[in-house]
C-alpha positions in Angstrom: 23.3 -14.0 27.4 21.6 -16.0 29.7 19.0 -17.1 27.0 22.0 -17.9 24.7 23.8 -20.2 27.2 20.8 -22.0 27.0 21.1 -25.4 25.5 17.8 -26.0 24.4 18.1 -22.6 22.6 21.8 -22.9 21.4 20.6 -26.7 19.8 17.7 -24.8 18.0 19.8 -22.4 16.3 22.3 -24.9 15.4 19.5 -27.7 14.4 17.1 -25.2 12.7 14.3 -26.4 15.4 12.1 -24.9 17.7 12.6 -23.3 21.0 10.5 -21.7 23.4 12.1 -19.5 26.1 9.5 -17.6 29.0 11.0 -15.1 30.9 11.0 -12.1 32.3 12.4 -8.8 31.6 13.1 -5.3 32.7 13.5 -2.3 31.3 17.0 -2.2 31.9 17.9 -4.9 29.5 17.9 -2.9 26.2 18.5 -3.9 23.0 17.1 -7.1 24.5 17.0 -9.9 21.6 19.9 -8.1 19.4 22.8 -10.8 20.9 20.1 -13.8 19.4 19.5 -12.0 16.2 23.5 -11.8 15.9 23.8 -15.2 16.4 21.3 -16.4 14.3 22.5 -14.0 11.1 25.7 -15.2 12.0 25.0 -18.2 10.3 21.8 -17.6 8.3 21.8 -14.0 7.1 18.9 -11.7 7.7 16.1 -14.2 6.5 17.4 -18.1 5.9 16.7 -19.0 9.6 14.0 -21.9 9.1 13.7 -23.1 12.7 11.8 -20.8 15.7 13.0 -18.8 19.1 10.3 -18.2 20.4 10.2 -15.8 23.6 7.5 -15.1 25.9 8.3 -12.3 28.0 6.6 -10.7 31.1 8.0 -7.0 32.2 9.1 -3.9 30.8 11.6 -4.2 27.0 14.2 -1.8 27.6 15.1 1.2 24.9 15.8 -0.8 21.4 13.5 -3.9 22.5 14.1 -6.4 19.8 16.4 -4.3 18.0 17.6 -6.2 14.6 15.1 -9.5 15.1 16.0 -11.2 12.3 13.5 -14.1 10.8 12.4 -17.0 13.3 12.7 -14.8 16.2 9.0 -14.1 17.9 8.9 -12.5 20.8 5.9 -11.4 22.5 6.0 -8.9 25.8 3.1 -8.9 28.3 3.9 -5.2 29.9 5.3 -2.2 28.1 8.0 -1.6 25.9 10.3 1.4 25.4 11.0 3.8 22.2 12.5 2.3 19.6 11.2 -1.3 19.7 12.2 -3.8 16.7 14.7 -1.0 14.8 16.5 -2.2 12.2 13.9 -5.4 12.2 15.1 -7.7 9.6 12.1 -10.0 10.6 10.8 -12.4 13.0 7.6 -11.4 14.9 7.1 -8.9 17.9 3.6 -8.6 19.7 3.3 -6.6 22.7 0.4 -6.7 25.2 -0.5 -4.2 27.5 -0.1 -6.2 31.2 -3.6 -6.9 33.2 -2.8 -3.8 35.3 -2.4 -1.5 32.5 -4.7 1.7 33.2 -5.8 1.4 29.5 -9.2 1.2 27.9 -9.6 -0.9 24.3 -11.6 -0.1 21.7 -11.0 3.1 20.5 -8.6 6.0 19.3 -5.7 7.0 21.4 -6.1 10.5 22.4 
């Protein structure tokens, strides 16, 4: 709701323009992105939006993070996400990167 209330986001969706939003999220933000996808899909369907809503997020994505994302939604989360990431994804791009304090070692298979 906060993101959709931003006039720059509204304009980008209405005109198929481009906007970038930088925001913190927490795991209470369940199904984050679902309403954004719904507003885009209402006017353009699942895959005909020619604009770009770029979301650069930090923190913890809650359950069903970016559920029902559509073309034009480009989400980068630095942190972690709960289960069902991108369930029902119809398009767009989602990248999740471990935060700088994550106790992970790259370069090998998970055990």
